[in-house]
N, C-alpha and C positions, 0 to 999 in steps of 0.2 A: 504493500500500500504506500509506503514511503517513496518508492521509486515512481509510482504513478503520480503522486502529488508533485514531486519534483519535475517530472516530465510535463505535467500540465502547466506548471508555471513557466518553464523554460521554452515550452513549445509555442508560446504565444497565445493570443486570444482566439485563434481559429480552430483549436482542437479541444475536445473534451474527451477524456479517457474513461473507459468503462472496463471492468474486469470481464472481458468476453474472449471466447476462443476464436482465433482467426482461422478460417477455413483454408485448407491447403489449395494451392494453385491460384490464390487470389493475391493480387498485388496490393500494396498499401502498408500502413503502419498497424501492426497487430494490436487489437484491442482498442483502437481509436477510430473515431468517425468525425465527420465534419459537423459543425454546428448548423443552425439554420442559416440559409444564405444571407449574407450581409451586403449592403449596397454602399460600402464605404471602405476606405483603407486608412491605416494609421499614418499619422504625420511622421516624417523623418525628424530626427532630434533637432536640427537647426530650425525647422519650421515650428516644431512644438515650443521651442524656447521663445521664438518671436511671438507666437500666439500667447504665451504666458505673460509676456510684458504688456501686450495689448489688452488682454483681459484684466490684468492687474490695474491698469490705468482706467479701464472701463468701470470696474467695481469701485475704484476710488471716486470717480465722478458720480457714480450712482449714489454714493453716500453723501457727497457734497450737495447734490440736488435734494436728497431726502432730508438732510439736516438743515437745509436753508430756512425752512419754515420755523422750526424750533429756535434757531438763532435769532430770527427776526420777530418772533412772536410778541415780545414785550413792546418793541417799537410800533408794530402794527396795531397792537391793542390800544396804545396811546393815540395813534393816528385816527382810528375808527371807533374809539370809545367802547372797546369790548370789555366785558367783565371776565373774571377768571373762568366762569362756567362757559362763556362763549369761546374763549381761547382754547379751552379743553375740547370743545366740540370740533373746532377746526383741526386741532392736532390729532384728535382721535379718528377723524374721518379717513385718514390714510389707512388705518388698520383694516377697516371693513373692505376697502377695495383690494388691499394686498392679499387677503385670504381667498378671494373669489377666482383668481386667475392662476393659482399655483398649479393645479392639476391640468388645466387646459393648456397652459404654456408648456408643461412637460410633455403632454400628449402630442401636441403639434410638433414640438422639437424632435421627438423620436421619429417622426415621419418625414419631415422636410429638412431637418438639420438645425441644430441649436444655433449656429452662427447666423442664420437668416432671422430667427426670432430675436436674437440679441440685437441685431442691426435695426430691425423695424421698431422694437420697443425703445431702444436708446434714442432714436430720432424722434419718437413720439414724446417720451417723458422729458427729453431735453427741451423740446419746443414748448411743452406745457410749463416747464419751469421758467423759461424766458418770458412767456406771456402772462405769468402770474401777476406781476405788478399792474399790467395793463387791464386785466380783468378786475382787479381790486378797485382801480380808479374809475373804470367805466360803468360798473354795475351800481345801481342805486342802493342795493343791499349787499355790501361787501362780505358780510358774514356768510351769506348764501353762496356767493360765487367762490369764496375761498374753501368752503366745505366741499363744494363740487370739484374744485381743482385738486384738493387733497385726495378725494375719493378716486378721481381719475388717475392721479399719480400712483396711488396704491395698485390700481388695476394694471397699469402699464409696467410698474416695477416688479409686480408679483411674478412675472415670467422669467426674471433674470437668473435666479439660482437653479430652478429646474432646467432651464436651457443650458446652463453651464454643466450640470450633471450629465445631461444627454450628450452634449458635445464631447465632454471628456471620455465618456464610456465608448463613444464611437470612434474617436480619433487618437486616443493616447493609450499606449501599451500599459499593462498593469504595473510594471515596475517603475513607471514614471508618473503615475497619476498623483501620488502623494505630494510630490514637489509642486506640480501645477496647481492642484486644488488648495494647498496650504498657502502658496504664494498669492494666488488670486484672492483667497479668503482674507489675507492680511490687508488687501486693499480697502476693506471696510474700516479697519482701524486707522489706516493712513488717511482716508477721506474724512473721517471724523476729526482727526487732528488738524488737517488742512483747513477745513471749513470753520473749525473752532477758532483758529488763529487768524487766517487771512480774512475769513468772513466777518469776524468781530472788528478787524481793522477797517474793512470796506464799509461796514455799518456805521462806524464813527466818522469816517471821512466823507463818504459819498451818499449815505442814506441806505435804508433797507432795500430799496429797489435794486441797487447795484449787486447785491448778493445773488439775487435771482437771475439777473441778466448775465453775469459772468459765469455762474455755474451752469446755467442752461445752455448758453452759446458754446461753451467748451464741450459740453456733452454732445451737442449736434455736430461740432467739428470732429470729435472722436468718431462718431458714427460715419461721417463722410470719409475720413481717412481709412477706416476699416473697409468700407465699401470700395474705395478707389484703389487701395494698394494691396490689401489682403484678398479680397474677393474679386479683384481685377475688373471692377465695374460690372460684374455679372449679377443678375437678380436684384433683390430677392423676389422670385416669382413663386407664389404658392397657389396651387390649383386644387380644385376639389378632388381630382383624381389622386394627387399626392397625399391628401389627407385620408383617403380610403384605400383604394388599390388592393394589391395582393396581400399587404401586411395586415389588413384589417381583420382577416379571418383568424389570425394568430392571437388576437387580443379580444376575443369575445367575452361575454359575461362569464361563461364557464371558465375561461382561462384566468380571468382576474380573481374569481372566487377561489380557484385552486391555488393561485399565487399568494393571495392574502392569508390562506390557511397554513402556509408554510411557517413552521416555528421560527426560522431564521428571518423571514420577512416581518413577522410579528415583533421579533426582537429589535430590529432596526427602527421600526415605527415607535415602539415604546421608549427606546433609548434616546432617539432624537427628540421625542416629546419631552422627556425629562431634561435633556441637555438644554433645549431651547427655553424651557420654563425657568430653569435656574439662572440662565444667562440674562433673560429679560428682567428677572427680578433684581439681580445685582445691578444691571444697567440703570434701572429705574430708581432704586432706593439708595445706592451708595452715596450719591451727592448729599442727600438728606441726612444719611447716617453721619457723614463727616461734619456737616454743619451743626447737627445737634450735639454730637459728642465732643467735637473740637471747634467751638465757635470762633476762636481766634486764628484758626489755621488759614493759610492762603489757598484760595480755591483752585488756582492753576496747578498746584502740586498734586492734589488727588484727582484732578480732571485730566491730567496729561501723562503723568508717570506710568500708570497702569497700561495705557495704550502704547507707550513707547516700549514697554516690556513685551506686550502682546505681539508686536510685529516680528521681532527676531525669533520669538518662541514659536510662532506659527511656521516660519520658514524652516527652523530647525526640525520640527516634528515631521515635515514633509520629506526633508533630506534623510532623516533617520529611518522612516518607514520604507522609503525606496531602497535605501542601502541594505536593510535587513532582508527585504524580499530578493534583491539581487544576490545576496549571500546564500540564498537557498532556504531561508526560514519560511515556514508555512504562512500563507497569506492571512488565514483566519487568526493565527496566533499573533501576528503583527498588528492586525486591526484591534484585537482585544488588549494588547499591550498599550497601544496609543489611547484607547478609551479608559484604561485603568489609570493612566496619568491624568487624563482629562477630568474624570469624575471621582476617582478614588483618592489620589494624592492631593488633588486640589481641595477636597473636603477636609483634609487635615488642617489646612491653613484657614479654611472658612470657620472651623470650630474654634480656632485660636482667637478669632475676632469676638467670640462670646465673652471672653474674659476682659477684665480691665487692663488696658494697655495704653502705651503712649502713642502720640501721633506718628512719629517715624516708624514704629513697629506696625501700626495699623496700615499705613501706606505700603509697607513692605509685604505684609500678609495679603493685602488686596492685589498688589501687583503680581505676586507669585500665583495667586488664585486665577487671575485673568490670563496670565501667561500659560498656565497649565490647561486651562479650558480650551485654548486654541488647538490642542492636540486632537480634538474631535474631528478637525478637518482631515486628518489622516486615519481616523477611526470609523465611526458610524457613518460619516458623510461619504466616505469612499466605499463602504461595504455595500451600499445599495447598487453601486456599479459592478461590484463583484457578483452579486446575486442575480441581477436582471439587466444586463447591458442593453438588451433590445427594447426595454421600456423603462430605463433608468430615470428619464425625465419625468414621466408621469408618476412613477413611484416616489421620487423625491418630492414631487408636488404634494402628494398625499401626506408625506411625512412633515413637510414644512407647514401645511395647512393645520394639521393637528398641533404642531409645535407653537404656531402663532396663537391659536385659540387658547391652548392651555397656558401659554405665557401670560396672556392678559388676565386670565382667571387667577393665576398664582400671584400676579402683581397686586390685584385687588385683595386677595386673601391675606397676603403678607401685611398690607396696610391695616387690615382688621386685627391681625395678631399683635402688631406693634401697638396699636391703640388700646387693645383689650388688656395686654399684659404690661404695657409701659416699659418694655424691654426690647432691645434690638436682638438679644440672644435668641428669642423665639423665631425670628426670621432666619437667622443663620442656621438654627437647628432644623428648620423646615427645608432649607436648601440642601443641607447635608443628607437628610432623609430621602429626599427625591433623587438626589445624585446616586446614593447607594442602591436605591430601587432600580434605577436605570442600569447601573453597572452590573448588578447581579443578574439581571435579565439578559444583558448582552453576553456576559461571560458564560451563561448557561446554554444559550440557544444560538448564538451567532455562528455562522459558517461563511465560507467564501466560495463554495461551489455554485454553479449556475442553477437556478431554480425556475427560470423562465422558459425552459425547454422540456417538453414532455418526453422523457427518456425512453418510455415504452414505444412511442411512435418512431423515435429515431432508431432504436435497435431493430424494430421491425423493418424499417426502410433499408437497413444494411444487411439483411439476411439474403444470401445468395443460394439459389437452389439450381 
């Protein structure tokens, strides 16, 4: 069995091995058969590296455009006389749109190519960002136009990560996916830092409108350069035939029911749900935690340092996971190791925040926690591509939708716990519990073999009489 596992890794993504007897007189690799026919080929390494840089920049701009509204919310509230409740309605509208297009974006990406969906969505949400100040000034009810704009932003940006998962599963070999996804994932932290620094400066010097104009136009420029130089000016053309076609029969309701019943698929959904919930909770409540616990501390310290730690940590996790796989370690074991660091080791430092500590130690614990959390880019986030490369986008969309909904619920519930107990320790204990639940599920049920192929049909297809 060890020989089979090693051969499956080194043989590339086009072979799946089964313990079958090869009939005499037949040519081919004994005990192996082809997967379902694929309509794509992997990128050469130089092309993959170029796409990694481009997608990193795209994810960075995605977060610049996404965080533009929170950065400008106070100034816009003063301009249009919004209350706290109205500001919250505008900011919260993004979430509802974001949840609705996750599965759809992944489904379409699996069929027409993730790069096409990334291009179309980036051009759309970049334009929407640039037009946001115009909509605010032209509409007689700015609150309504901004809620609609944020809802549409959520719809358009919701396809980004499922499209990335689909594109990576189709174009990147298994031993290089960790580096690409972790590098691209670090773009979210880089974008948050850039818009927090440069956006605040533009806000003070040129007004809140400039933040939307610059981030939106840069995003449109990125989409144009991607179309012009990487896609060579081709497409994106999406037809009804490409959305249905021959592949549609492979993903019927029966196929999806069978897929979702797989313990390994259940494990990645539950684990991603737990990971997203704890991350959203930390992201939402940590600034308030520092302000309440250390009122005299400088805000830029705890708002910047954890993200500066997260960027190299994410890159390191990707390099480490790819290196281990190239050395011959089992892919499933590597994914579990990465998730152990992300949810297990990070929980140790989360628990340390429950005790009375000084400001420098609190910043250190939070920074290590956020840094280790990024290891999930090389863990559960990649495992979905191991399990179902033919429908990785749609499956990741399901995972991300569940994670977004559970994240919002956990943020609200954490606020209730903090208010009810009067202690931040209750929130950190909740985060640790959810992390350990997700980790134990992943360690118990996670696998790295393909489950999107009906092996009985494939074996029957390869019987020669």
